[in-house]
C-alpha positions as CSV (number, residue, x, y, z in Angstrom):
1,M,6.1,16.2,-18.1
2,K,8.2,17.8,-15.4
3,A,9.6,15.6,-12.7
4,I,12.2,15.6,-10.0
5,Q,14.9,13.0,-10.2
6,I,17.6,11.6,-7.8
7,P,20.4,10.9,-10.3
8,H,22.7,9.6,-7.6
9,Y,22.8,9.5,-3.8
10,G,23.7,12.6,-1.8
11,G,22.4,15.8,-0.2
12,A,19.4,17.9,-1.2
13,D,21.4,19.5,-4.1
14,V,21.4,16.2,-6.1
15,L,17.6,16.7,-6.8
16,R,17.1,17.7,-10.4
17,L,14.1,19.1,-12.3
18,V,13.9,17.1,-15.6
19,D,11.6,16.5,-18.6
20,L,10.4,12.9,-18.9
21,D,7.9,11.1,-21.0
22,R,4.5,10.9,-19.4
23,P,4.1,7.3,-18.0
24,V,1.5,5.0,-19.6
25,P,-0.7,2.9,-17.3
26,K,-0.8,-0.9,-17.7
27,D,-3.7,-3.2,-16.8
28,G,-4.4,-2.7,-13.0
29,E,-2.9,0.8,-13.0
30,V,-4.0,4.4,-13.2
31,L,-2.3,7.6,-14.4
32,I,-2.7,10.4,-11.9
33,Q,-2.2,14.1,-12.6
34,V,-0.5,15.1,-9.3
35,K,-2.0,18.0,-7.5
36,A,0.1,17.7,-4.3
37,A,2.9,15.4,-3.1
38,S,3.9,15.3,0.5
39,L,7.5,15.0,1.9
40,N,8.5,12.6,4.7
41,P,11.7,12.1,6.6
42,V,12.2,8.8,4.8
43,D,12.5,10.7,1.5
44,S,15.8,12.2,2.8
45,K,17.1,8.8,4.0
46,I,16.4,7.3,0.6
47,R,18.0,10.3,-1.2
48,N,21.1,10.1,0.9
49,G,21.4,6.3,0.3
50,Y,21.0,5.4,4.0
51,L,18.5,2.7,3.1
52,K,20.1,1.4,-0.1
53,D,20.9,-1.9,1.6
54,I,17.4,-2.3,2.9
55,V,15.4,-0.8,0.0
56,P,17.6,-1.1,-3.1
57,L,16.2,1.3,-5.7
58,P,17.2,1.8,-9.3
59,L,18.8,5.2,-10.1
60,P,17.9,7.7,-11.5
61,L,14.6,7.7,-9.5
62,V,11.6,10.0,-9.3
63,P,11.0,10.2,-5.5
64,G,7.8,10.7,-3.6
65,W,5.5,8.1,-2.2
66,E,2.3,9.8,-1.2
67,A,0.2,12.2,-3.3
68,S,-3.2,13.4,-4.2
69,G,-4.5,14.2,-7.7
70,V,-7.0,13.5,-10.5
71,I,-7.1,10.4,-12.5
72,A,-6.1,11.1,-16.1
73,E,-6.2,7.6,-17.5
74,S,-7.5,4.4,-15.8
75,R,-7.1,0.7,-16.4
76,I,-8.7,-0.2,-13.0
77,E,-12.4,-1.1,-12.9
78,G,-14.3,1.3,-10.7
79,L,-11.8,4.2,-11.0
80,N,-12.5,6.7,-13.8
81,P,-10.8,9.7,-15.4
82,G,-11.7,12.8,-13.4
83,D,-11.9,11.0,-10.1
84,E,-10.1,12.8,-7.3
85,V,-7.9,10.4,-5.5
86,V,-5.1,9.9,-2.9
87,T,-2.3,7.3,-3.3
88,R,0.5,5.7,-1.4
89,V,2.9,3.8,-3.7
90,P,5.7,1.3,-2.9
91,F,9.2,2.5,-2.3
92,Q,10.4,0.5,-5.2
93,R,8.4,2.6,-7.6
94,G,8.0,6.1,-6.2
95,G,7.0,8.8,-8.7
96,A,5.1,11.4,-6.7
97,Y,7.5,14.3,-7.3
98,A,6.1,14.8,-10.8
99,E,3.3,16.2,-12.8
100,Y,2.0,12.7,-13.5
101,M,2.5,9.4,-11.7
102,I,1.4,5.7,-11.9
103,A,-0.4,4.0,-9.1
104,G,-1.6,0.4,-8.9
105,K,-4.7,-1.4,-7.7
106,G,-4.9,-1.3,-3.9
107,E,-2.8,1.9,-3.8
108,V,-5.5,4.4,-4.6
109,V,-8.6,5.6,-2.7
110,L,-11.1,8.3,-3.6
111,K,-10.4,11.7,-1.9
112,P,-13.2,12.9,0.3
113,R,-14.6,16.1,-1.1
114,E,-14.2,17.8,2.3
115,L,-10.4,17.6,2.0
116,S,-8.2,19.8,-0.1
117,F,-5.6,18.1,-2.3
118,T,-2.9,19.6,-0.1
119,V,-4.3,18.2,3.2
120,A,-5.1,14.8,1.6
121,A,-1.6,14.3,0.4
122,T,-0.2,14.6,3.9
123,L,-2.2,11.8,5.4
124,P,-1.4,8.3,4.0
125,I,2.1,7.6,5.4
126,V,2.2,9.4,8.8
127,A,-1.5,9.3,9.8
128,G,-1.6,5.7,8.5
129,A,1.3,4.8,10.7
130,A,-0.4,6.3,13.8
131,Y,-3.6,4.4,12.9
132,T,-1.8,1.1,12.5
133,L,0.0,1.5,15.8
134,L,-3.0,2.4,17.8
135,H,-5.8,0.4,16.1
136,K,-4.1,-2.7,14.7
137,M,-0.9,-3.4,16.7
138,T,-2.2,-2.5,20.1
139,N,-5.4,-2.6,22.0
140,V,-5.5,0.9,23.6
141,K,-8.6,1.6,25.6
142,A,-10.0,4.1,28.0
143,G,-7.9,4.5,31.1
144,D,-4.7,3.3,29.5
145,R,-1.6,5.6,29.9
146,V,0.2,6.2,26.6
147,F,3.6,7.9,26.4
148,L,4.6,9.3,23.0
149,L,8.3,10.0,22.4
150,G,8.3,12.7,19.8
151,A,4.7,13.9,20.1
152,G,5.4,17.0,18.1
153,G,6.7,15.0,15.1
154,S,4.8,14.0,11.9
155,V,3.5,10.7,13.2
156,G,3.3,11.8,16.9
157,L,0.8,14.6,16.1
158,Y,-1.7,12.1,14.7
159,A,-0.9,9.6,17.5
160,V,-1.9,12.2,20.1
161,Q,-5.2,12.8,18.5
162,M,-6.0,9.1,17.9
163,A,-5.0,8.0,21.4
164,K,-7.1,10.7,23.0
165,A,-10.1,9.6,20.9
166,L,-9.6,6.1,22.2
167,G,-10.0,7.4,25.8
168,A,-6.3,7.1,26.8
169,T,-4.4,9.4,29.1
170,V,-1.7,10.7,26.7
171,I,1.7,12.1,27.7
172,G,4.2,13.2,25.2
173,T,7.6,14.8,24.7
174,A,8.2,17.9,22.6
175,A,10.3,21.1,22.6
176,G,10.2,24.6,21.3
177,D,7.2,25.7,19.2
178,D,6.0,22.1,19.2
179,L,5.0,22.3,22.8
180,D,2.1,24.7,22.1
181,V,1.1,22.8,19.0
182,V,0.8,19.5,21.0
183,R,-1.1,21.2,23.8
184,G,-3.5,22.5,21.2
185,L,-4.4,18.9,20.3
186,G,-5.7,18.2,23.8
187,I,-2.8,16.1,25.2
188,D,-3.0,15.5,28.9
189,Q,0.6,16.3,29.6
190,V,3.4,17.6,27.4
191,I,7.0,17.3,28.6
192,D,9.8,19.6,27.4
193,Y,12.6,17.1,26.7
194,S,15.2,19.9,26.7
195,I,14.9,20.2,30.4
196,P,17.1,17.9,32.5
197,G,15.2,15.3,34.4
198,Y,12.2,15.5,32.0
199,L,11.2,11.9,32.7
200,D,11.2,12.2,36.5
201,A,7.4,12.7,36.7
202,V,6.4,10.1,34.2
203,R,5.2,6.8,35.8
204,D,2.8,3.9,35.4
205,I,2.8,3.9,31.6
206,D,1.1,1.0,29.7
207,L,2.4,1.8,26.2
208,V,5.3,3.8,24.8
209,L,5.3,4.7,21.1
210,D,8.8,5.7,20.1
211,F,9.3,8.0,17.1
212,V,12.8,9.3,18.0
213,G,15.0,6.4,19.2
214,G,18.4,6.9,20.9
215,P,18.9,7.7,24.6
216,M,15.3,9.0,25.1
217,R,13.9,5.6,24.2
218,E,16.3,3.8,26.6
219,A,15.5,6.2,29.4
220,S,11.8,5.6,28.8
221,M,12.1,1.9,29.8
222,S,12.0,3.0,33.4
223,V,8.5,4.5,33.3
224,F,6.3,1.4,32.7
225,R,3.7,-0.4,34.7
226,E,4.1,-4.2,34.9
227,N,4.0,-5.9,31.5
228,G,4.2,-2.6,29.6
229,L,4.8,-2.5,25.8
230,L,7.3,-0.3,23.8
231,L,6.9,0.0,20.1
232,S,9.6,1.8,18.1
233,T,9.2,3.0,14.5
234,V,12.9,4.0,14.4
235,N,14.8,0.7,14.8
236,P,14.7,-2.4,17.0
237,P,14.9,-1.7,20.7
238,A,17.7,-3.5,22.7
239,A,16.2,-6.8,23.7
240,D,18.5,-7.2,26.7
241,K,17.6,-3.8,28.1
242,A,13.9,-4.4,27.6
243,A,14.2,-7.7,29.4
244,A,16.0,-6.1,32.3
245,A,13.3,-3.5,32.6
246,G,10.6,-6.3,32.6
247,I,8.8,-5.0,29.5
248,R,8.0,-6.1,26.0
249,A,9.6,-4.2,23.2
250,S,9.7,-4.5,19.4
251,F,10.3,-2.7,16.2
252,A,7.0,-1.7,14.5
253,M,6.8,-1.9,10.7
254,T,3.7,0.0,9.7
255,N,2.9,-1.2,6.2
256,L,0.0,0.8,4.8
257,D,-2.9,-0.9,3.1
258,E,-5.8,0.5,1.2
259,S,-8.2,0.1,4.1
260,V,-6.0,2.1,6.5
261,M,-5.6,4.9,3.9
262,G,-9.4,5.1,3.6
263,K,-9.8,5.2,7.4
264,V,-7.5,8.1,8.0
265,L,-8.9,10.1,5.1
266,D,-12.4,9.5,6.5
267,M,-11.3,10.6,10.0
268,A,-9.8,13.8,8.6
269,A,-12.9,14.5,6.5
270,H,-15.0,14.3,9.7
271,G,-12.6,16.5,11.7
272,E,-11.5,13.7,13.9
273,I,-7.8,14.4,13.1
274,K,-6.1,17.5,11.9
275,S,-3.0,17.9,9.7
276,R,-0.3,20.4,10.3
277,I,0.9,22.0,7.0
278,G,4.2,23.7,7.4
279,K,5.0,25.0,3.9
280,V,3.8,24.5,0.3
281,L,6.4,24.9,-2.5
282,P,6.3,24.4,-6.3
283,L,7.7,21.2,-7.7
284,A,10.7,23.0,-9.1
285,Q,11.8,23.8,-5.5
286,A,12.1,20.2,-4.4
287,A,15.7,20.7,-3.4
288,E,14.8,23.7,-1.2
289,A,12.0,21.6,0.3
290,H,14.5,18.8,1.2
291,R,16.9,21.3,2.7
292,L,14.2,22.7,4.9
293,M,13.2,19.2,6.0
294,D,16.8,18.1,6.7
295,Q,17.3,21.2,8.8
296,R,14.0,20.8,10.6
297,A,13.4,24.4,9.8
298,I,9.7,23.9,9.2
299,G,7.1,22.7,11.7
300,G,4.6,20.5,10.0
301,K,4.5,18.8,6.7
302,I,6.1,20.2,3.5
303,V,4.1,19.7,0.3
304,L,5.1,20.1,-3.3
305,E,2.5,21.2,-5.8
306,P,3.3,21.0,-9.5
307,G,0.7,23.6,-10.3
308,V,2.0,26.3,-7.9
């Protein structure tokens, strides 16, 4: 089979198209013929070696951690050859940038017929993160005021839609073309963070979800109501600054499970959330896909399709 490998850490140019033996599933595994594999910013961090001390991985590695496809072989009861599925696999295994990949029990759900392979592949990691933040880690309800730092980003776009569905008043930051994209999702207020003083009009916030980190997150600590909560998916917020601002703040690890993956796929199938596809490229152009992602040259998710 054809696959993409990371032979050693580095820039997008290290990615190589190689020929590998098709993997053989063990008990509790399925072999999936990949129809679409979605890129995420974490793919670049792993490729560059930025996470090697946190997530040590054996090299060479076939990257890619979310995909959709058709089961070719199954050693999991209830999953059969020909089933159309979606998977999210652990970082330690990867394998989605390939014509075939292995997924284990608890990592595979059936793909709703209403969703294309392309759309389905974009959902597990980012839509799953938004769902976990808003449905499991917090108790957002009608009337709450939610502020999203990076509303135009991959997770932010889903968080806008889910927070609105819960009845919250949703405010978010974006810039450039993302401003109109976020407005189109029904956000109550979108703020152009490229304009000085962009936070001046933001007040009485109950929950901040931070998808960008840095100075924007620190500045957001001034916008809360009493006993507000800040959750960051980037890195741990400064505890001393949070205490000085009188808020709760923590780092949010959004580990995805099978039930969450099923929930977000069902929401997408029923039109409750929409994906933003930026570009679809053939598997052989994985290096170009990573360059585009690193340069933030494409709005929306980039997808690799082995059959293109």
